[in-house]
C-alpha positions in Angstrom: -1.7 -2.2 -39.8 1.5 -2.2 -41.7 2.8 -4.5 -43.7 6.8 -4.3 -44.0 9.0 -5.9 -46.7 10.3 -8.4 -44.3 7.3 -9.9 -43.9 6.4 -8.8 -40.1 2.9 -6.6 -40.0 3.5 -3.7 -37.7 0.5 -2.9 -35.9 -0.1 0.8 -34.7 -0.7 2.3 -31.3 -2.8 5.1 -29.6 -1.5 6.5 -26.0 -4.7 7.1 -24.0 -4.4 9.9 -21.1 -7.2 10.1 -18.5 -6.5 13.3 -15.6 -8.9 14.9 -13.2 -7.1 18.8 -13.5 -9.3 19.8 -9.9 -7.5 16.7 -8.2 -8.5 13.2 -7.2 -10.5 14.0 -4.1 -14.8 14.7 -4.2 -17.5 15.3 -2.1 -20.4 13.2 -2.6 -22.9 15.5 -4.9 -20.6 17.9 -7.1 -19.3 17.3 -10.7 -15.9 14.9 -11.2 -14.6 16.5 -14.4 -12.1 14.5 -16.1 -10.3 15.7 -19.8 -9.5 12.3 -21.3 -7.3 13.0 -24.3 -6.8 10.1 -27.0 -3.2 10.7 -29.3 -1.7 8.6 -32.4 2.2 9.3 -31.3 3.4 8.0 -34.8 5.3 10.9 -36.3 3.9 12.2 -39.8 7.7 11.3 -40.8 7.6 8.1 -40.0 8.0 6.2 -43.2 5.3 3.7 -40.8 3.0 6.4 -40.0 -0.7 5.8 -40.7 -3.8 6.7 -39.1 -5.1 4.9 -36.9 -8.7 4.2 -35.4 -11.3 3.7 -32.7 -14.4 2.5 -33.1 -15.7 4.1 -29.8 -14.9 5.0 -26.6 -17.1 5.6 -23.3 -16.5 6.4 -19.5 -18.2 5.7 -16.1 -18.4 6.0 -12.8 -18.1 2.8 -10.2 -17.8 1.7 -6.4 -16.3 -1.2 -5.2 -16.7 -3.6 -2.1 -14.9 -5.9 -0.7 -15.3 -7.5 2.5 -13.2 -9.7 4.9 -14.2 -13.2 4.8 -13.1 -13.7 8.0 -15.2 -10.5 9.4 -18.1 -10.5 7.2 -19.8 -13.0 6.6 -22.5 -11.9 3.4 -25.3 -13.3 1.8 -24.0 -16.0 -0.7 -23.9 -14.4 -3.7 -24.7 -16.1 -7.9 -21.8 -16.7 -10.0 -21.4 -14.2 -12.4 -19.3 -14.5 -15.4 -16.5 -11.7 -16.1 -15.4 -12.5 -19.0 -15.9 -10.3 -21.7 -15.6 -11.6 -25.5 -13.8 -10.1 -27.9 -16.7 -9.3 -30.0 -18.4 -7.7 -27.0 -19.5 -3.9 -27.3 -21.0 -3.2 -23.5 -18.7 -1.9 -21.1 -18.5 -3.6 -17.7 -16.5 -1.1 -15.4 -15.8 -3.8 -12.9 -14.4 -6.4 -15.3 -11.2 -8.3 -13.2 -11.8 -5.9 -9.9 -12.1 -7.7 -6.6 -15.3 -7.7 -4.8 -18.8 -6.4 -5.9 -19.5 -3.5 -7.4 -22.1 -1.7 -5.4 -22.7 1.7 -7.7 -22.1 3.0 -10.9 -23.7 5.7 -13.2 -24.3 5.2 -16.5 -21.9 4.8 -19.3 -21.5 8.4 -21.4 -19.8 7.7 -25.0 -17.4 9.8 -25.6 -17.3 8.8 -29.3 -17.8 6.7 -31.9 -15.2 6.2 -34.9 -12.4 8.0 -34.1 -9.8 8.8 -37.0 -6.2 10.1 -35.9 -3.7 10.7 -38.0 -0.1 10.7 -37.4 0.6 13.1 -34.3 -2.9 14.1 -34.0 -4.8 14.3 -30.8 -7.8 14.4 -29.6 -9.3 15.7 -26.4 -13.3 14.5 -25.1 -14.5 16.3 -21.4 -16.3 13.5 -19.4 -18.6 15.2 -16.5 -21.0 13.5 -14.1 -22.5 14.3 -10.4 -20.5 11.7 -7.9 -23.6 9.7 -6.7 -24.8 10.7 -3.2 -26.6 7.7 -2.1 -23.2 5.6 -2.3 -20.5 5.0 0.4 -17.2 7.2 1.2 -14.2 6.2 0.4 -12.6 3.7 2.8 -10.5 0.9 3.6 -11.1 -0.8 6.8 -10.2 -4.2 8.2 -13.2 -5.6 7.8 -14.7 -3.5 4.2 -13.3 -1.6 1.5 -14.9 0.6 -0.4 -13.1 1.9 -3.7 -14.0 4.8 -6.4 -12.7 4.4 -9.9 -14.0 6.3 -12.6 -13.0 3.7 -15.8 -12.8 4.6 -19.5 -13.3 1.8 -22.0 -12.1 1.9 -25.4 -12.3 -0.5 -28.1 -11.2 -1.4 -31.6 -12.7 -2.6 -34.4 -12.1 -6.5 -34.0 -10.5 -5.9 -30.9 -10.9 -6.8 -27.5 -12.0 -3.9 -25.1 -8.9 -2.1 -23.0 -9.8 -0.5 -20.0 -8.4 2.4 -18.1 -9.3 2.7 -14.3 -8.2 6.6 -12.7 -8.8 5.7 -9.0 -10.6 8.9 -6.7 -11.5 9.6 -3.2 -15.1 10.2 -2.4 -16.3 11.5 0.8 -19.3 12.0 2.1 -20.9 15.0 4.1 -24.6 14.1 5.0 -26.8 17.3 4.1 -24.9 17.8 0.2 -27.8 18.7 -1.8 -29.7 16.2 -4.3 -28.5 16.4 -8.0 -29.8 18.2 -9.5 -29.0 21.1 -7.7 -31.7 23.9 -7.5 -29.7 27.0 -8.9 -32.8 29.4 -9.3 -31.3 30.3 -12.9 -34.7 32.6 -13.2 -34.0 34.8 -10.8 -30.2 34.6 -10.0 -28.4 37.6 -10.3 -25.9 37.7 -13.7 -22.9 39.8 -13.8 -22.6 41.2 -16.9 -18.4 41.8 -16.2 -18.5 38.0 -16.6 -18.1 36.1 -19.8 -21.0 33.3 -19.9 -18.8 30.0 -19.8 -17.6 31.8 -16.1 -20.6 32.8 -15.0 -21.7 29.3 -15.9 -18.8 27.5 -13.9 -19.7 29.6 -10.9 -22.5 28.4 -10.6 -21.6 24.9 -11.0 -19.4 25.6 -7.8 -22.0 27.1 -5.6 -23.1 23.4 -4.4 -20.1 22.9 -3.2 -19.6 25.8 -1.9 -22.7 25.6 0.2 -21.6 22.6 1.6 -18.4 23.4 2.5 -20.0 26.7 4.0 -22.3 24.1 6.6 -19.5 22.1 7.1 -17.5 25.9 8.4 -20.1 26.5 10.3 -21.3 23.2 12.1 -17.5 22.6 13.3 -16.8 26.5 14.1 -19.7 26.1 17.8 -17.3 26.2 20.2 -18.9 25.6 23.9 -16.6 24.5 26.7 -17.5 20.8 27.8 -16.2 20.1 31.3 -15.1 16.4 33.1 -14.5 15.6 36.0 -11.7 12.6 35.8 -12.7 10.8 39.1 -11.4 7.2 40.3 -12.5 4.4 43.1 -9.4 6.7 45.1 -11.2 9.7 44.5 -10.9 13.1 42.0 -8.2 13.1 39.8 -8.6 16.0 37.1 -10.7 18.4 35.4 -10.4 18.0 31.6 -11.7 20.4 29.4 -12.5 20.4 26.0 -15.0 23.7 23.6 -15.9 21.2 20.9 -16.3 17.2 20.1 -17.4 17.7 16.1 -14.1 18.2 13.7 -13.1 18.0 10.2 -10.0 16.3 8.4 -6.9 18.3 9.1 -8.5 20.3 12.1 -6.1 20.0 15.6 -8.0 18.0 18.5 -6.9 20.4 21.6 -8.0 19.8 25.7 -6.4 20.9 28.9 -6.4 19.3 32.0 -6.5 20.6 35.2 -4.8 18.4 37.5 -4.4 21.4 40.8 -8.1 20.4 41.5 -7.6 16.6 41.7 -7.6 14.5 44.9 -5.8 11.8 43.7 -1.9 12.3 42.0 -1.9 11.7 38.3 1.6 10.2 37.3 0.8 9.9 33.3 -1.8 10.6 31.0 -1.9 9.5 27.6 -5.0 10.1 24.9 -5.4 8.5 21.4 -7.6 9.6 18.4 -9.1 6.1 17.5 -11.8 5.1 15.3 -14.2 2.3 15.6 -15.0 -0.3 13.1 -18.3 -2.0 13.9 -19.8 -4.6 11.7 -23.5 -4.6 11.7 -24.6 -7.4 14.0 -26.0 -9.5 11.0 -23.4 -10.2 8.9 -21.0 -10.6 11.3 -18.9 -13.7 11.1 -19.2 -14.3 14.5 -21.8 -13.7 17.6 -20.7 -10.8 19.8 -17.6 -10.1 17.4 -15.4 -7.3 18.5 -15.2 -4.0 17.3 -11.4 -3.0 15.3 -10.4 -0.4 16.3 -7.2 1.8 15.0 -5.3 4.4 16.6 -4.4 7.5 14.2 -1.9 9.6 16.8 -1.4 9.7 20.9 -0.2 12.0 23.2 1.5 10.5 26.0 3.0 12.8 29.0 4.7 12.6 32.6 2.2 14.9 34.7 3.5 14.2 38.7 2.8 17.4 40.5 1.9 19.3 37.0 -1.0 21.3 38.1 -2.2 21.8 34.4 -1.5 20.8 31.1 -3.1 20.4 27.2 -2.3 18.0 24.7 -3.3 18.6 20.7 -3.5 16.1 18.2 -4.4 16.7 14.5 -7.5 14.8 12.4 -5.6 13.3 9.1 -6.1 14.3 6.2 -6.7 10.9 4.7 -8.7 9.0 6.9 -11.9 8.2 6.4 -15.0 10.3 8.2 -18.1 8.3 10.7 -20.4 7.2 8.4 -23.1 4.5 8.7 -24.0 1.6 5.8 -26.1 -2.1 6.1 -22.7 -3.8 6.4 -20.7 -1.1 8.9 -20.4 1.5 10.9 -17.6 4.0 12.0 -17.1 6.1 14.9 -14.7 7.9 16.3 -13.4 8.3 19.7 -10.8 10.3 22.0 -9.3 7.2 24.9 -8.2 8.3 27.8 -5.9 6.4 29.4 -4.4 7.6 33.5 -2.1 6.3 35.5 -2.5 7.6 39.4 -1.0 7.1 42.6 -2.7 4.9 45.1 -0.5 7.5 48.0 0.3 11.1 48.4 3.4 11.6 46.3 5.2 14.2 48.4 6.3 17.2 46.4 9.7 18.3 46.3 10.4 21.6 48.8 12.7 24.4 47.1 13.2 27.2 49.8 13.3 30.4 48.8 16.5 31.6 49.7 18.1 29.1 48.9 21.3 29.4 46.7 22.3 25.8 45.3 20.7 23.5 42.7 19.2 20.6 44.6 17.9 17.0 43.0 14.6 16.0 43.4 14.9 12.1 43.3 11.6 10.2 43.1 10.2 7.6 44.4 11.7 3.9 43.3 8.5 2.6 44.1 4.9 3.7 44.1 1.9 1.7 44.1 -0.5 2.8 41.2 -3.6 2.5 39.5 -4.8 2.7 35.3 -7.6 3.3 34.1 -9.6 4.8 30.8 -11.8 6.3 29.3 -13.8 6.9 26.1 -15.2 10.4 24.5 -17.0 9.8 21.6 -16.2 12.6 19.0 -17.5 13.2 15.6 -15.4 14.0 12.3 -16.7 15.3 8.9 -15.0 15.9 6.0 -13.1 18.9 4.9 -12.9 21.1 1.8 -11.6 18.3 -1.1 -9.1 20.7 -2.7 -7.4 20.7 0.6 -7.7 17.0 1.0 -6.0 16.1 -2.7 -2.3 17.0 -1.2 -2.6 14.4 1.0 -3.9 11.9 -1.9 -1.9 8.9 -2.7 -3.8 9.2 -6.1 -2.9 11.4 -8.4 -5.8 12.1 -10.6 -4.3 10.6 -13.8 -3.5 7.5 -15.2 -2.4 6.5 -19.2 -3.1 3.2 -21.2 -1.5 2.4 -24.4 -4.1 0.7 -27.3 
């Protein structure tokens, strides 16, 4: 602190920048790495420049849970004091956050007693395995699970300042539990790689194994055939080659209407997620499932022999999962509009040279019905999901 000749006190500032270089999306079970840089931005040429001191800094991962009071009835929680005294040196990562902290990792000390001269910067690396026993990131109608990396810093005799970097977690069931078996004693080493590169290569093996497993699971193809019928008879045959998809994949299916007895005027296919609160936590008995649409294909198909659709699974949605409080499932929702009576097709003569116009019937008696096909939605490569993430993986604060 410096006193100017006008009697005002000048308090210095330290810039703190946290950056997840690989991106803001991670699979549970892999290592999150973040570089945290502390800078004294004052130029050494400034007359008011001085060294700045920080007593300590630490970092940890935590997951916040928030429930909709109109949909979820949670057990009564004891009142927690969410105030941190200025003299307190214990980091509470969820301070000031809504909801409950349902998961956190042990805090890791970045440094104690840091001195930064004018213009000086120091960077520290934080790494931690994203816990495998937590839920995925999710923002639903009933509940929300939000992950953040929280960095706490404190000057001497000052309040703790918190820098939060939100990130997204995808959960792939079957990921190896940490610590991952590296088989270091028997694993062949590459003499042409530097020791640091070899270590980095080992660190990526669990992620590679998980992604290989994911690719194998979602690449299996087998034709599934369904006869679409209503009370009046057969409408069409439906074919889909798999029911397990990764985020970002296209769901492709085809209809054969020529094998049907009932004219189909129109069909639609919607990709939907179902968020269901577990019975013991439902606000009302028999509470309805929350259904959210993520894409729809609509097509008129009268006198059409066959048709197909393609629906992409968005990269920013949450794969299916289950916790003690909520279950998220996925389905394809089909709706059909069929005629009650046969509809005559236009007749075109072989030797007809003039253009003819066919006008559809002004009034057709119709039936409507729907059908749901359960599917599974799994995660994808977190690097790919980072491209559409709402998070940047970077945040900063001045203290």
